N, C-alpha and C positions, 0 to 999 in steps of 0.2 A: 867804474860803473856805479854800483850802489855801495857806498861806504857808510857804515853805521854812524860815523861821526858827522857826515854831511846830511843825513836824513833827519828832518825834524817833523814835528806834528803838523799835519795838514798837507804834506807833500804827496803828490800823485805821480807815479811812474808808469809809463806805457812802453813796453818792450825795452826796458832798461834805460830809457831816456826820460827826462822831465817832461811833463805833459805839454808845457809851453813850447818845447823844442820839437815834439812829435806832431802835435796839432797846432800849426801856426795860424796866427791871425786873430782879430778881435771877434769875428763871427763865431769861430770855433770855440773861443774862450767863453763867450756868452752861452753857447750851447752846452758845453760840458759843465759849466758852473750852475746852470739852471736847477738841476735836482738838489744841489746843496742849498741854493738860495731859498727855494720854496719849503724846504724842511728845516731851515735854520741850523744847518750843520757845516757851513762853510769854514774850513780850517780846523775842524775837530778830529778828522780821521785821516790816516795815511793809507793810501791804496797803491798796490802794485798789480798791474794788469798786463796780460799778454794777449794781443790780437793778431790775427793773420787772415789773409784772403781778402778778396774784394778790393775796393779802393779806399781812399782816405775818408770819404764821406760815410761809406758803409761801416768802416771801422769805428768812426766817431759815434755813429748811432748804436753800434753793437756795444761800445764802451758805456754809453749812457744807459742802455738797457740793463747791462750787468751791474752798473753802479746803483741804479734804482732798485734792482732786486736785492742787492746787499743792504741798502738803506732800509728797505721795507722789512727785511728779516730782523733788523735791529729793534724796530719799534712799530707797533700796529698803527699808530697815528701817522707815521710816515707812509705806510702802505696806502691808507685812504687818500692822502694828499697826492701821492705819485700816481695812483690809479686814476684819479679825477683829471689830472693833467695829461694822461695817456702815455706815461713813461714805462708802464709795465706791459704795454701791448707789443707783441712781437709781430714783425712783418713776415708773414708766412710764404711770401713769393720765393720760388726757387726756379732754377733753370729747368726748362722742359727737356725731358730725356730724348735721345736720338732713337728714332724708330728704325727697325730693320727693313732693308729693301727700299727705302725711300730715296736714297741717292744723296746723302750728305748730311745736312743738319736736321733739326727737329721737324721743320715744316717744308723743307725744300723737296720738290718733286723731281723725278728723273726727267731729263730733257727729251722731248719727243723728236725723232728724226723728221726733217722736212721733205726729204725725197726718198 
């Protein structure tokens, strides 16, 4: 997995895999490199991240949010740049809770008998 001999400056690991192997494709690569590009820190830091839950896209956006928060903690100039681009904004939408007595999911009503 992560050997100290194989890890070099600028490597990023997500759930024990290199980021290129975890988030495949050019679109994902452009997306996760964007915070580095706009702060001129591409290849300067090594990150190890653990993400779970949701789908690939949600995990990618959660990774970008965490990465942006880490970069903004390093330098106040980074914070202003990342905030202007919207990388420090959290998506607050969550699953609606199931209500008691409704008959299933969050908004489903009980079926009315026809006869």
